[in-house]
N, CA and C atoms of all chains as a GROMACS GRO file, in nm:
protein
  657
    1ASN      N    1   8.002   4.684  12.750
    1ASN     CA    2   8.006   4.828  12.795
    1ASN      C    3   8.136   4.865  12.744
    2ALA      N    4   8.133   4.997  12.627
    2ALA     CA    5   8.218   5.027  12.590
    2ALA      C    6   8.344   5.103  12.675
    3GLY      N    7   8.305   5.172  12.730
    3GLY     CA    8   8.393   5.264  12.864
    3GLY      C    9   8.464   5.383  12.743
    4VAL      N   10   8.569   5.408  12.747
    4VAL     CA   11   8.682   5.479  12.683
    4VAL      C   12   8.715   5.393  12.582
    5THR      N   13   8.691   5.442  12.472
    5THR     CA   14   8.748   5.390  12.346
    5THR      C   15   8.868   5.454  12.307
    6GLN      N   16   9.014   5.421  12.241
    6GLN     CA   17   9.111   5.480  12.176
    6GLN      C   18   9.128   5.450  12.054
    7THR      N   19   9.141   5.524  11.944
    7THR     CA   20   9.148   5.484  11.820
    7THR      C   21   9.259   5.543  11.754
    8PRO      N   22   9.359   5.514  11.689
    8PRO     CA   23   9.425   5.368  11.612
    8PRO      C   24   9.452   5.325  11.759
    9LYS      N   25   9.505   5.177  11.774
    9LYS     CA   26   9.597   5.135  11.884
    9LYS      C   27   9.696   5.153  11.824
   10PHE      N   28   9.753   5.140  11.734
   10PHE     CA   29   9.890   5.168  11.668
   10PHE      C   30   9.902   5.236  11.527
   11GLN      N   31  10.034   5.316  11.575
   11GLN     CA   32  10.029   5.398  11.452
   11GLN      C   33  10.165   5.455  11.449
   12VAL      N   34  10.248   5.431  11.324
   12VAL     CA   35  10.359   5.503  11.264
   12VAL      C   36  10.344   5.613  11.181
   13LEU      N   37  10.417   5.689  11.226
   13LEU     CA   38  10.391   5.833  11.120
   13LEU      C   39  10.608   5.865  11.083
   14LYS      N   40  10.573   5.957  10.989
   14LYS     CA   41  10.689   6.034  10.944
   14LYS      C   42  10.732   6.147  11.019
   15THR      N   43  10.836   6.203  11.064
   15THR     CA   44  10.848   6.322  11.115
   15THR      C   45  10.767   6.445  11.033
   16GLY      N   46  10.689   6.537  11.086
   16GLY     CA   47  10.620   6.630  11.004
   16GLY      C   48  10.465   6.602  10.969
   17GLN      N   49  10.441   6.475  10.968
   17GLN     CA   50  10.314   6.441  10.947
   17GLN      C   51  10.225   6.500  11.065
   18SER      N   52  10.110   6.532  11.044
   18SER     CA   53  10.011   6.533  11.136
   18SER      C   54   9.923   6.405  11.080
   19MET      N   55   9.876   6.415  11.266
   19MET     CA   56   9.754   6.317  11.288
   19MET      C   57   9.656   6.357  11.408
   20THR      N   58   9.556   6.248  11.430
   20THR     CA   59   9.472   6.285  11.513
   20THR      C   60   9.434   6.167  11.569
   21LEU      N   61   9.451   6.170  11.703
   21LEU     CA   62   9.447   6.026  11.776
   21LEU      C   63   9.291   6.065  11.882
   22GLN      N   64   9.173   5.963  11.820
   22GLN     CA   65   9.067   5.996  11.890
   22GLN      C   66   9.018   5.920  12.004
   23CYS      N   67   8.943   5.963  12.122
   23CYS     CA   68   8.897   5.929  12.226
   23CYS      C   69   8.761   5.945  12.242
   24ALA      N   70   8.684   5.869  12.272
   24ALA     CA   71   8.552   5.867  12.283
   24ALA      C   72   8.502   5.799  12.418
   25GLN      N   73   8.386   5.885  12.521
   25GLN     CA   74   8.344   5.794  12.618
   25GLN      C   75   8.205   5.785  12.608
   26ASP      N   76   8.136   5.684  12.689
   26ASP     CA   77   8.014   5.665  12.644
   26ASP      C   78   7.949   5.659  12.820
   27MET      N   79   8.013   5.763  12.870
   27MET     CA   80   7.970   5.744  13.009
   27MET      C   81   7.920   5.864  13.058
   28ASN      N   82   7.913   5.963  13.012
   28ASN     CA   83   7.872   6.098  13.012
   28ASN      C   84   7.947   6.174  13.088
   29HIS      N   85   8.056   6.144  13.113
   29HIS     CA   86   8.151   6.208  13.180
   29HIS      C   87   8.185   6.355  13.155
   30GLU      N   88   8.202   6.426  13.252
   30GLU     CA   89   8.217   6.564  13.191
   30GLU      C   90   8.416   6.558  13.172
   31TYR      N   91   8.440   6.469  13.277
   31TYR     CA   92   8.608   6.546  13.254
   31TYR      C   93   8.662   6.432  13.174
   32MET      N   94   8.746   6.476  13.071
   32MET     CA   95   8.849   6.396  13.013
   32MET      C   96   8.958   6.442  12.980
   33SER      N   97   9.065   6.368  12.968
   33SER     CA   98   9.218   6.434  12.976
   33SER      C   99   9.288   6.324  12.877
   34TRP      N  100   9.399   6.374  12.838
   34TRP     CA  101   9.526   6.271  12.771
   34TRP      C  102   9.647   6.305  12.820
   35TYR      N  103   9.713   6.172  12.844
   35TYR     CA  104   9.855   6.137  12.896
   35TYR      C  105   9.919   6.074  12.811
   36ARG      N  106  10.066   6.113  12.834
   36ARG     CA  107  10.161   6.020  12.762
   36ARG      C  108  10.234   5.953  12.845
   37GLN      N  109  10.318   5.852  12.816
   37GLN     CA  110  10.370   5.755  12.866
   37GLN      C  111  10.513   5.720  12.818
   38ASP      N  112  10.640   5.749  12.837
   38ASP     CA  113  10.764   5.727  12.785
   38ASP      C  114  10.824   5.591  12.874
   39PRO      N  115  10.904   5.536  12.831
   39PRO     CA  116  10.978   5.421  12.881
   39PRO      C  117  11.030   5.428  13.008
   40GLY      N  118  10.985   5.363  13.115
   40GLY     CA  119  11.019   5.395  13.258
   40GLY      C  120  10.968   5.491  13.327
   41MET      N  121  10.903   5.581  13.303
   41MET     CA  122  10.817   5.725  13.329
   41MET      C  123  10.677   5.657  13.360
   42GLY      N  124  10.632   5.753  13.435
   42GLY     CA  125  10.491   5.759  13.462
   42GLY      C  126  10.391   5.843  13.343
   43LEU      N  127  10.280   5.852  13.394
   43LEU     CA  128  10.185   5.934  13.315
   43LEU      C  129  10.212   6.088  13.298
   44ARG      N  130  10.254   6.140  13.179
   44ARG     CA  131  10.240   6.282  13.183
   44ARG      C  132  10.099   6.341  13.133
   45LEU      N  133  10.009   6.450  13.208
   45LEU     CA  134   9.935   6.535  13.169
   45LEU      C  135   9.957   6.613  13.044
   46ILE      N  136   9.913   6.575  12.911
   46ILE     CA  137   9.920   6.638  12.791
   46ILE      C  138   9.785   6.784  12.798
   47HIS      N  139   9.678   6.706  12.806
   47HIS     CA  140   9.583   6.870  12.811
   47HIS      C  141   9.438   6.774  12.888
   48TYR      N  142   9.340   6.861  12.929
   48TYR     CA  143   9.274   6.790  12.984
   48TYR      C  144   9.142   6.870  12.959
   49SER      N  145   8.980   6.824  12.963
   49SER     CA  146   8.888   6.916  12.960
   49SER      C  147   8.759   6.903  13.085
   50VAL      N  148   8.679   6.988  13.134
   50VAL     CA  149   8.623   6.972  13.241
   50VAL      C  150   8.466   7.011  13.159
   51GLY      N  151   8.457   6.973  13.037
   51GLY     CA  152   8.316   7.005  12.983
   51GLY      C  153   8.343   7.045  12.853
   52ALA      N  154   8.241   7.004  12.752
   52ALA     CA  155   8.217   7.035  12.627
   52ALA      C  156   8.266   7.194  12.621
   53GLY      N  157   8.371   7.268  12.544
   53GLY     CA  158   8.381   7.376  12.478
   53GLY      C  159   8.524   7.432  12.592
   54ILE      N  160   8.571   7.341  12.721
   54ILE     CA  161   8.641   7.387  12.782
   54ILE      C  162   8.777   7.288  12.780
   55THR      N  163   8.900   7.350  12.738
   55THR     CA  164   8.995   7.271  12.732
   55THR      C  165   9.148   7.341  12.834
   56ASP      N  166   9.208   7.276  12.869
   56ASP     CA  167   9.310   7.332  12.902
   56ASP      C  168   9.477   7.264  12.918
   57GLN      N  169   9.547   7.318  12.927
   57GLN     CA  170   9.699   7.233  12.973
   57GLN      C  171   9.757   7.186  13.065
   58GLY      N  172   9.836   7.075  13.017
   58GLY     CA  173   9.891   6.976  13.118
   58GLY      C  174  10.008   7.014  13.138
   59GLU      N  175  10.062   6.954  13.165
   59GLU     CA  176  10.217   6.921  13.212
   59GLU      C  177  10.305   6.930  13.074
   60VAL      N  178  10.243   6.870  12.966
   60VAL     CA  179  10.316   6.852  12.865
   60VAL      C  180  10.258   6.894  12.730
   61PRO      N  181  10.221   7.024  12.700
   61PRO     CA  182  10.110   7.054  12.621
   61PRO      C  183  10.174   7.096  12.478
   62ASN      N  184  10.331   7.089  12.456
   62ASN     CA  185  10.347   7.177  12.326
   62ASN      C  186  10.395   7.049  12.231
   63GLY      N  187  10.313   7.109  12.095
   63GLY     CA  188  10.299   7.025  12.020
   63GLY      C  189  10.200   6.921  11.984
   64TYR      N  190  10.078   6.954  12.076
   64TYR     CA  191   9.958   6.900  12.095
   64TYR      C  192   9.839   6.990  12.082
   65ASN      N  193   9.721   6.943  11.997
   65ASN     CA  194   9.605   7.058  12.028
   65ASN      C  195   9.492   6.967  12.059
   66VAL      N  196   9.412   7.027  12.138
   66VAL     CA  197   9.264   6.943  12.137
   66VAL      C  198   9.149   7.052  12.127
   67SER      N  199   9.018   6.976  12.139
   67SER     CA  200   8.932   7.060  12.100
   67SER      C  201   8.792   6.955  12.183
   68ARG      N  202   8.712   6.970  12.245
   68ARG     CA  203   8.600   6.938  12.284
   68ARG      C  204   8.445   6.988  12.246
   69SER      N  205   8.400   6.930  12.118
   69SER     CA  206   8.309   7.029  12.077
   69SER      C  207   8.192   6.924  12.120
   70THR      N  208   8.178   6.792  12.189
   70THR     CA  209   8.089   6.697  12.260
   70THR      C  210   8.155   6.652  12.404
   71THR      N  211   8.037   6.599  12.468
   71THR     CA  212   8.096   6.541  12.622
   71THR      C  213   8.146   6.438  12.563
   72GLU      N  214   8.115   6.346  12.467
   72GLU     CA  215   8.148   6.200  12.416
   72GLU      C  216   8.326   6.204  12.373
   73ASP      N  217   8.314   6.335  12.268
   73ASP     CA  218   8.485   6.305  12.205
   73ASP      C  219   8.571   6.392  12.283
   74PHE      N  220   8.707   6.362  12.253
   74PHE     CA  221   8.826   6.438  12.277
   74PHE      C  222   8.933   6.400  12.230
   75PRO      N  223   8.928   6.467  12.108
   75PRO     CA  224   9.031   6.413  11.986
   75PRO      C  225   9.157   6.485  12.064
   76LEU      N  226   9.308   6.422  12.006
   76LEU     CA  227   9.431   6.465  12.028
   76LEU      C  228   9.484   6.517  11.908
   77ARG      N  229   9.530   6.619  11.860
   77ARG     CA  230   9.605   6.657  11.708
   77ARG      C  231   9.753   6.684  11.725
   78LEU      N  232   9.836   6.593  11.688
   78LEU     CA  233   9.984   6.601  11.678
   78LEU      C  234   9.981   6.703  11.523
   79LEU      N  235  10.052   6.817  11.543
   79LEU     CA  236  10.048   6.919  11.432
   79LEU      C  237  10.112   6.897  11.335
   80SER      N  238  10.275   6.861  11.385
   80SER     CA  239  10.422   6.826  11.308
   80SER      C  240  10.486   6.714  11.394
   81ALA      N  241  10.460   6.584  11.376
   81ALA     CA  242  10.516   6.482  11.436
   81ALA      C  243  10.658   6.493  11.443
   82ALA      N  244  10.698   6.491  11.576
   82ALA     CA  245  10.830   6.476  11.610
   82ALA      C  246  10.908   6.328  11.659
   83PRO      N  247  11.005   6.284  11.644
   83PRO     CA  248  11.038   6.162  11.704
   83PRO      C  249  11.018   6.192  11.883
   84SER      N  250  11.041   6.289  11.895
   84SER     CA  251  11.024   6.312  12.068
   84SER      C  252  10.866   6.273  12.104
   85GLN      N  253  10.774   6.279  12.029
   85GLN     CA  254  10.634   6.222  12.071
   85GLN      C  255  10.607   6.087  12.044
   86THR      N  256  10.724   6.015  12.005
   86THR     CA  257  10.681   5.842  12.051
   86THR      C  258  10.649   5.808  12.186
   87SER      N  259  10.582   5.757  12.164
   87SER     CA  260  10.512   5.710  12.321
   87SER      C  261  10.363   5.647  12.317
   88VAL      N  262  10.333   5.624  12.459
   88VAL     CA  263  10.215   5.575  12.442
   88VAL      C  264  10.093   5.656  12.513
   89TYR      N  265  10.006   5.687  12.427
   89TYR     CA  266   9.894   5.763  12.469
   89TYR      C  267   9.752   5.709  12.529
   90PHE      N  268   9.740   5.780  12.642
   90PHE     CA  269   9.622   5.702  12.712
   90PHE      C  270   9.509   5.841  12.715
   91CYS      N  271   9.398   5.783  12.707
   91CYS     CA  272   9.294   5.895  12.742
   91CYS      C  273   9.200   5.828  12.850
   92ALA      N  274   9.147   5.921  12.892
   92ALA     CA  275   9.083   5.905  13.034
   92ALA      C  276   8.956   6.004  13.068
   93SER      N  277   8.895   5.912  13.145
   93SER     CA  278   8.769   6.007  13.146
   93SER      C  279   8.726   5.990  13.304
   94THR      N  280   8.635   6.099  13.344
   94THR     CA  281   8.555   6.067  13.494
   94THR      C  282   8.453   6.161  13.489
   95GLY      N  283   8.364   6.140  13.594
   95GLY     CA  284   8.260   6.224  13.648
   95GLY      C  285   8.254   6.311  13.702
   96GLY      N  286   8.418   6.346  13.763
   96GLY     CA  287   8.468   6.458  13.841
   96GLY      C  288   8.408   6.418  13.982
   97GLY      N  289   8.400   6.509  14.082
   97GLY     CA  290   8.426   6.491  14.232
   97GLY      C  291   8.536   6.408  14.274
   98ASN      N  292   8.492   6.324  14.362
   98ASN     CA  293   8.597   6.261  14.379
   98ASN      C  294   8.579   6.093  14.326
   99GLN      N  295   8.561   6.114  14.205
   99GLN     CA  296   8.542   5.993  14.118
   99GLN      C  297   8.692   5.987  14.055
  100PRO      N  298   8.745   5.821  14.056
  100PRO     CA  299   8.874   5.782  14.024
  100PRO      C  300   8.832   5.800  13.823
  101GLN      N  301   8.956   5.798  13.760
  101GLN     CA  302   8.945   5.801  13.623
  101GLN      C  303   8.933   5.648  13.564
  102HIS      N  304   8.874   5.665  13.438
  102HIS     CA  305   8.856   5.535  13.365
  102HIS      C  306   8.955   5.572  13.218
  103PHE      N  307   9.050   5.470  13.195
  103PHE     CA  308   9.129   5.466  13.096
  103PHE      C  309   9.095   5.358  12.964
  104GLY      N  310   9.133   5.433  12.874
  104GLY     CA  311   9.125   5.360  12.704
  104GLY      C  312   9.216   5.287  12.703
  105ASP      N  313   9.211   5.188  12.627
  105ASP     CA  314   9.338   5.099  12.608
  105ASP      C  315   9.492   5.133  12.601
  106GLY      N  316   9.500   5.276  12.515
  106GLY     CA  317   9.605   5.318  12.470
  106GLY      C  318   9.642   5.318  12.346
  107THR      N  319   9.698   5.434  12.258
  107THR     CA  320   9.757   5.422  12.147
  107THR      C  321   9.915   5.432  12.140
  108ARG      N  322   9.963   5.290  12.051
  108ARG     CA  323  10.089   5.305  12.102
  108ARG      C  324  10.162   5.367  11.918
  109LEU      N  325  10.228   5.516  11.981
  109LEU     CA  326  10.225   5.613  11.856
  109LEU      C  327  10.409   5.596  11.825
  110SER      N  328  10.467   5.557  11.720
  110SER     CA  329  10.626   5.567  11.636
  110SER      C  330  10.614   5.650  11.556
  111ILE      N  331  10.708   5.757  11.608
  111ILE     CA  332  10.755   5.835  11.466
  111ILE      C  333  10.895   5.844  11.416
  112LEU      N  334  10.926   5.823  11.290
  112LEU     CA  335  11.032   5.808  11.243
  112LEU      C  336  11.165   5.905  11.197
  113ARG      N  337  11.005   7.110  14.216
  113ARG     CA  338  10.988   6.996  14.291
  113ARG      C  339  10.858   6.904  14.200
  114LYS      N  340  10.861   6.807  14.182
  114LYS     CA  341  10.735   6.751  14.118
  114LYS      C  342  10.622   6.756  14.170
  115GLU      N  343  10.527   6.748  14.151
  115GLU     CA  344  10.364   6.781  14.217
  115GLU      C  345  10.351   6.648  14.294
  116VAL      N  346  10.366   6.500  14.253
  116VAL     CA  347  10.356   6.412  14.294
  116VAL      C  348  10.508   6.331  14.292
  117GLU      N  349  10.537   6.246  14.395
  117GLU     CA  350  10.691   6.176  14.407
  117GLU      C  351  10.634   6.030  14.454
  118GLN      N  352  10.696   5.936  14.343
  118GLN     CA  353  10.717   5.843  14.444
  118GLN      C  354  10.868   5.732  14.432
  119ASP      N  355  10.896   5.664  14.519
  119ASP     CA  356  10.994   5.586  14.512
  119ASP      C  357  11.008   5.490  14.371
  120PRO      N  358  11.068   5.516  14.274
  120PRO     CA  359  11.050   5.422  14.170
  120PRO      C  360  11.102   5.266  14.179
  121GLY      N  361  11.168   5.266  14.283
  121GLY     CA  362  11.202   5.112  14.314
  121GLY      C  363  11.316   5.048  14.220
  122PRO      N  364  11.349   4.909  14.218
  122PRO     CA  365  11.208   4.834  14.208
  122PRO      C  366  11.229   4.781  14.347
  123PHE      N  367  11.115   4.718  14.413
  123PHE     CA  368  11.099   4.656  14.522
  123PHE      C  369  11.080   4.500  14.523
  124ASN      N  370  11.189   4.439  14.518
  124ASN     CA  371  11.181   4.275  14.513
  124ASN      C  372  11.144   4.224  14.660
  125VAL      N  373  11.026   4.164  14.666
  125VAL     CA  374  10.989   4.069  14.796
  125VAL      C  375  10.973   3.933  14.773
  126PRO      N  376  10.977   3.856  14.846
  126PRO     CA  377  10.901   3.731  14.886
  126PRO      C  378  10.783   3.697  14.851
  127GLU      N  379  10.759   3.617  14.829
  127GLU     CA  380  10.596   3.566  14.835
  127GLU      C  381  10.548   3.573  14.959
  128GLY      N  382  10.459   3.639  15.009
  128GLY     CA  383  10.388   3.617  15.131
  128GLY      C  384  10.451   3.756  15.207
  129ALA      N  385  10.527   3.845  15.176
  129ALA     CA  386  10.578   3.958  15.251
  129ALA      C  387  10.492   4.068  15.266
  130THR      N  388  10.517   4.140  15.334
  130THR     CA  389  10.451   4.245  15.367
  130THR      C  390  10.504   4.364  15.294
  131VAL      N  391  10.444   4.461  15.213
  131VAL     CA  392  10.538   4.540  15.148
  131VAL      C  393  10.477   4.691  15.117
  132ALA      N  394  10.526   4.781  15.190
  132ALA     CA  395  10.465   4.923  15.159
  132ALA      C  396  10.504   5.037  15.079
  133PHE      N  397  10.423   5.121  15.042
  133PHE     CA  398  10.454   5.227  14.923
  133PHE      C  399  10.417   5.370  15.001
  134ASN      N  400  10.498   5.453  14.946
  134ASN     CA  401  10.447   5.575  14.975
  134ASN      C  402  10.483   5.685  14.855
  135CYS      N  403  10.375   5.818  14.868
  135CYS     CA  404  10.361   5.860  14.768
  135CYS      C  405  10.330   6.028  14.843
  136THR      N  406  10.424   6.108  14.785
  136THR     CA  407  10.410   6.264  14.884
  136THR      C  408  10.369   6.342  14.735
  137TYR      N  409  10.306   6.469  14.803
  137TYR     CA  410  10.224   6.535  14.676
  137TYR      C  411  10.283   6.672  14.749
  138SER      N  412  10.268   6.785  14.658
  138SER     CA  413  10.307   6.927  14.714
  138SER      C  414  10.180   7.009  14.713
  139ASN      N  415  10.097   6.997  14.690
  139ASN     CA  416   9.984   7.093  14.677
  139ASN      C  417   9.861   7.080  14.808
  140SER      N  418   9.872   7.127  14.880
  140SER     CA  419   9.794   7.121  15.021
  140SER      C  420   9.660   7.111  14.991
  141ALA      N  421   9.611   7.182  14.865
  141ALA     CA  422   9.482   7.206  14.817
  141ALA      C  423   9.421   7.036  14.745
  142SER      N  424   9.507   6.978  14.732
  142SER     CA  425   9.496   6.847  14.681
  142SER      C  426   9.370   6.775  14.718
  143GLN      N  427   9.279   6.722  14.656
  143GLN     CA  428   9.144   6.684  14.705
  143GLN      C  429   9.103   6.542  14.722
  144SER      N  430   9.146   6.460  14.627
  144SER     CA  431   9.115   6.318  14.591
  144SER      C  432   9.271   6.253  14.567
  145PHE      N  433   9.257   6.130  14.588
  145PHE     CA  434   9.390   6.050  14.609
  145PHE      C  435   9.329   5.889  14.539
  146PHE      N  436   9.456   5.847  14.451
  146PHE     CA  437   9.361   5.731  14.421
  146PHE      C  438   9.544   5.646  14.410
  147TRP      N  439   9.554   5.503  14.440
  147TRP     CA  440   9.625   5.410  14.394
  147TRP      C  441   9.563   5.328  14.238
  148TYR      N  442   9.681   5.286  14.147
  148TYR     CA  443   9.611   5.233  14.018
  148TYR      C  444   9.738   5.164  14.021
  149ARG      N  445   9.676   5.027  13.939
  149ARG     CA  446   9.814   4.924  13.933
  149ARG      C  447   9.835   4.950  13.768
  150GLN      N  448   9.968   4.894  13.712
  150GLN     CA  449   9.950   4.908  13.576
  150GLN      C  450  10.077   4.774  13.552
  151ASP      N  451  10.024   4.726  13.458
  151ASP     CA  452  10.103   4.599  13.398
  151ASP      C  453  10.169   4.640  13.243
  152CYS      N  454  10.306   4.617  13.251
  152CYS     CA  455  10.368   4.618  13.120
  152CYS      C  456  10.311   4.722  13.037
  153ARG      N  457  10.316   4.849  13.103
  153ARG     CA  458  10.272   4.971  12.987
  153ARG      C  459  10.141   4.928  12.931
  154LYS      N  460  10.055   4.824  13.000
  154LYS     CA  461   9.895   4.835  12.945
  154LYS      C  462   9.841   4.983  13.008
  155GLU      N  463   9.668   5.017  13.039
  155GLU     CA  464   9.632   5.103  13.060
  155GLU      C  465   9.634   5.074  13.230
  156PRO      N  466   9.626   5.199  13.276
  156PRO     CA  467   9.627   5.206  13.421
  156PRO      C  468   9.491   5.153  13.504
  157LYS      N  469   9.481   5.038  13.578
  157LYS     CA  470   9.354   4.997  13.650
  157LYS      C  471   9.327   5.065  13.807
  158LEU      N  472   9.234   5.133  13.813
  158LEU     CA  473   9.247   5.162  13.954
  158LEU      C  474   9.238   5.003  14.045
  159LEU      N  475   9.312   5.030  14.157
  159LEU     CA  476   9.311   4.981  14.246
  159LEU      C  477   9.217   5.026  14.362
  160MET      N  478   9.246   5.126  14.424
  160MET     CA  479   9.144   5.170  14.551
  160MET      C  480   9.139   5.315  14.544
  161SER      N  481   9.082   5.388  14.565
  161SER     CA  482   9.036   5.518  14.614
  161SER      C  483   9.118   5.527  14.783
  162VAL      N  484   9.178   5.615  14.804
  162VAL     CA  485   9.212   5.683  14.913
  162VAL      C  486   9.131   5.760  15.028
  163TYR      N  487   9.076   5.736  15.163
  163TYR     CA  488   8.990   5.833  15.220
  163TYR      C  489   9.060   5.856  15.297
  164SER      N  490   9.024   5.960  15.393
  164SER     CA  491   9.083   6.040  15.496
  164SER      C  492   9.138   5.956  15.607
  165SER      N  493   9.001   5.858  15.644
  165SER     CA  494   9.005   5.766  15.766
  165SER      C  495   9.083   5.623  15.757
  166GLY      N  496   9.126   5.621  15.601
  166GLY     CA  497   9.216   5.477  15.584
  166GLY      C  498   9.088   5.379  15.514
  167ASN      N  499   9.143   5.354  15.412
  167ASN     CA  500   9.066   5.218  15.406
  167ASN      C  501   9.151   5.094  15.353
  168GLU      N  502   9.022   4.982  15.329
  168GLU     CA  503   9.118   4.867  15.327
  168GLU      C  504   9.016   4.783  15.227
  169ASP      N  505   9.084   4.697  15.145
  169ASP     CA  506   9.054   4.617  15.049
  169ASP      C  507   9.082   4.507  15.053
  170GLY      N  508   9.068   4.395  15.104
  170GLY     CA  509   9.138   4.288  15.125
  170GLY      C  510   9.250   4.275  15.166
  171ARG      N  511   9.351   4.237  15.090
  171ARG     CA  512   9.518   4.259  15.140
  171ARG      C  513   9.558   4.408  15.112
  172PHE      N  514   9.470   4.457  15.064
  172PHE     CA  515   9.537   4.616  15.029
  172PHE      C  516   9.476   4.730  15.162
  173THR      N  517   9.582   4.792  15.184
  173THR     CA  518   9.522   4.917  15.307
  173THR      C  519   9.588   5.046  15.234
  174ALA      N  520   9.519   5.122  15.186
  174ALA     CA  521   9.561   5.280  15.211
  174ALA      C  522   9.560   5.379  15.282
  175GLN      N  523   9.610   5.483  15.291
  175GLN     CA  524   9.627   5.544  15.416
  175GLN      C  525   9.636   5.730  15.345
  176LEU      N  526   9.566   5.791  15.426
  176LEU     CA  527   9.629   5.930  15.373
  176LEU      C  528   9.664   6.027  15.490
  177ASN      N  529   9.784   6.081  15.484
  177ASN     CA  530   9.832   6.183  15.624
  177ASN      C  531   9.837   6.304  15.536
  178ARG      N  532   9.732   6.396  15.547
  178ARG     CA  533   9.719   6.543  15.496
  178ARG      C  534   9.823   6.656  15.580
  179ALA      N  535   9.836   6.599  15.663
  179ALA     CA  536   9.922   6.698  15.749
  179ALA      C  537  10.086   6.688  15.670
  180SER      N  538  10.142   6.557  15.646
  180SER     CA  539  10.237   6.567  15.591
  180SER      C  540  10.236   6.510  15.429
  181GLN      N  541  10.152   6.551  15.406
  181GLN     CA  542  10.101   6.520  15.251
  181GLN      C  543  10.187   6.402  15.190
  182TYR      N  544  10.154   6.274  15.215
  182TYR     CA  545  10.154   6.182  15.136
  182TYR      C  546  10.052   6.085  15.189
  183ILE      N  547  10.043   5.987  15.085
  183ILE     CA  548   9.960   5.890  15.101
  183ILE      C  549  10.063   5.754  15.080
  184SER      N  550   9.987   5.624  15.139
  184SER     CA  551  10.070   5.515  15.180
  184SER      C  552   9.963   5.399  15.125
  185LEU      N  553  10.036   5.285  15.054
  185LEU     CA  554   9.984   5.174  15.018
  185LEU      C  555  10.056   5.032  15.064
  186LEU      N  556   9.956   4.971  15.159
  186LEU     CA  557  10.075   4.836  15.187
  186LEU      C  558   9.961   4.748  15.148
  187ILE      N  559  10.095   4.612  15.120
  187ILE     CA  560  10.011   4.507  15.041
  187ILE      C  561  10.050   4.386  15.156
  188ARG      N  562   9.962   4.331  15.207
  188ARG     CA  563   9.994   4.221  15.306
  188ARG      C  564  10.012   4.105  15.184
  189ASP      N  565  10.083   4.002  15.275
  189ASP     CA  566  10.087   3.866  15.210
  189ASP      C  567  10.083   3.863  15.046
  190SER      N  568  10.219   3.902  14.999
  190SER     CA  569  10.217   3.942  14.849
  190SER      C  570  10.186   3.839  14.769
  191LYS      N  571  10.152   3.823  14.667
  191LYS     CA  572  10.143   3.693  14.588
  191LYS      C  573  10.214   3.746  14.427
  192LEU      N  574  10.252   3.648  14.386
  192LEU     CA  575  10.297   3.647  14.239
  192LEU      C  576  10.278   3.775  14.156
  193SER      N  577  10.135   3.715  14.167
  193SER     CA  578  10.055   3.802  14.070
  193SER      C  579   9.994   3.963  14.115
  194ASP      N  580  10.068   4.020  14.251
  194ASP     CA  581  10.080   4.142  14.249
  194ASP      C  582  10.189   4.217  14.185
  195SER      N  583  10.293   4.140  14.119
  195SER     CA  584  10.420   4.212  14.062
  195SER      C  585  10.333   4.296  13.942
  196ALA      N  586  10.346   4.409  13.964
  196ALA     CA  587  10.308   4.533  13.864
  196ALA      C  588  10.394   4.661  13.885
  197THR      N  589  10.343   4.780  13.846
  197THR     CA  590  10.380   4.921  13.876
  197THR      C  591  10.269   4.964  13.930
  198TYR      N  592  10.289   5.024  14.060
  198TYR     CA  593  10.189   5.092  14.105
  198TYR      C  594  10.197   5.246  14.135
  199LEU      N  595  10.070   5.286  14.074
  199LEU     CA  596  10.100   5.447  14.056
  199LEU      C  597   9.997   5.529  14.188
  200CYS      N  598  10.040   5.644  14.206
  200CYS     CA  599   9.943   5.757  14.270
  200CYS      C  600   9.909   5.838  14.175
  201VAL      N  601   9.787   5.877  14.225
  201VAL     CA  602   9.716   5.994  14.156
  201VAL      C  603   9.706   6.085  14.252
  202VAL      N  604   9.704   6.225  14.235
  202VAL     CA  605   9.635   6.302  14.353
  202VAL      C  606   9.562   6.409  14.247
  203ARG      N  607   9.445   6.453  14.290
  203ARG     CA  608   9.354   6.528  14.227
  203ARG      C  609   9.350   6.644  14.259
  204THR      N  610   9.363   6.793  14.232
  204THR     CA  611   9.341   6.931  14.233
  204THR      C  612   9.231   6.965  14.165
  205TYR      N  613   9.241   7.024  14.076
  205TYR     CA  614   9.144   7.064  13.959
  205TYR      C  615   9.166   6.973  13.836
  206LYS      N  616   9.300   6.871  13.818
  206LYS     CA  617   9.355   6.808  13.754
  206LYS      C  618   9.394   6.668  13.818
  207TYR      N  619   9.418   6.547  13.734
  207TYR     CA  620   9.472   6.407  13.802
  207TYR      C  621   9.625   6.447  13.769
  208ILE      N  622   9.689   6.419  13.840
  208ILE     CA  623   9.848   6.411  13.843
  208ILE      C  624   9.895   6.272  13.885
  209PHE      N  625   9.974   6.211  13.791
  209PHE     CA  626  10.024   6.076  13.851
  209PHE      C  627  10.178   6.101  13.875
  210GLY      N  628  10.194   6.038  13.993
  210GLY     CA  629  10.332   5.981  14.073
  210GLY      C  630  10.412   5.879  13.911
  211THR      N  631  10.542   5.893  13.934
  211THR     CA  632  10.627   5.825  13.798
  211THR      C  633  10.566   5.698  13.827
  212GLY      N  634  10.535   5.616  13.964
  212GLY     CA  635  10.506   5.487  13.973
  212GLY      C  636  10.615   5.418  14.086
  213THR      N  637  10.602   5.300  14.130
  213THR     CA  638  10.677   5.223  14.216
  213THR      C  639  10.680   5.076  14.137
  214ARG      N  640  10.786   5.016  14.113
  214ARG     CA  641  10.781   4.859  14.061
  214ARG      C  642  10.808   4.780  14.156
  215LEU      N  643  10.674   4.684  14.161
  215LEU     CA  644  10.676   4.548  14.248
  215LEU      C  645  10.735   4.443  14.186
  216LYS      N  646  10.818   4.364  14.220
  216LYS     CA  647  10.850   4.244  14.215
  216LYS      C  648  10.808   4.124  14.328
  217VAL      N  649  10.736   4.042  14.303
  217VAL     CA  650  10.729   3.951  14.418
  217VAL      C  651  10.787   3.838  14.362
  218LEU      N  652  10.892   3.770  14.419
  218LEU     CA  653  10.967   3.649  14.396
  218LEU      C  654  10.908   3.501  14.486
  219ALA      N  655  10.910   3.404  14.405
  219ALA     CA  656  10.862   3.283  14.451
  219ALA      C  657  10.966   3.256  14.533
   0.00000   0.00000   0.00000
């Protein structure tokens, strides 16, 4: 049972580099979202998508891009990494309505 | 004002104690409510959904008060294994997390 799969699990970047965090789900969920979690804080919503071709901004979207070309995949792109983006990133999906979200294991990202 | 607010704690309680957490939300149009548990910055795991009539799952009871815009979680007979951070989640057209409440159950 794959559920929500995030890759990579760990990544170290240099300031200014770009990279894409991958998120894939095999539950045919329409709704997907990306969160970041900093030490001592809760999860903050970066971007979310209610279906293929539809994305919207969350609470902290600056510095991140997303696209949703398929139902299964929802990649998160860091355009020019900054030390302030050092965090743990979680991807989640849900079938919507009153259903809860299912989470991936997270990507731990350090930017030097 | 934050959309979803929780007391960060920590709540330090002895084994066997009863402990309650509250979570307030600002958007009266919120439609769904959940409690998640998170261990050591691992992925959050669903503890329970919260229904208008209140619901119980073993030692855990969740309630929703729409008039006052808060949800609550009651844990009875606390176990050492209940030590974790408890996150409330509120859904309008997006899912928003509270900052979490840390619970430590002491032997």
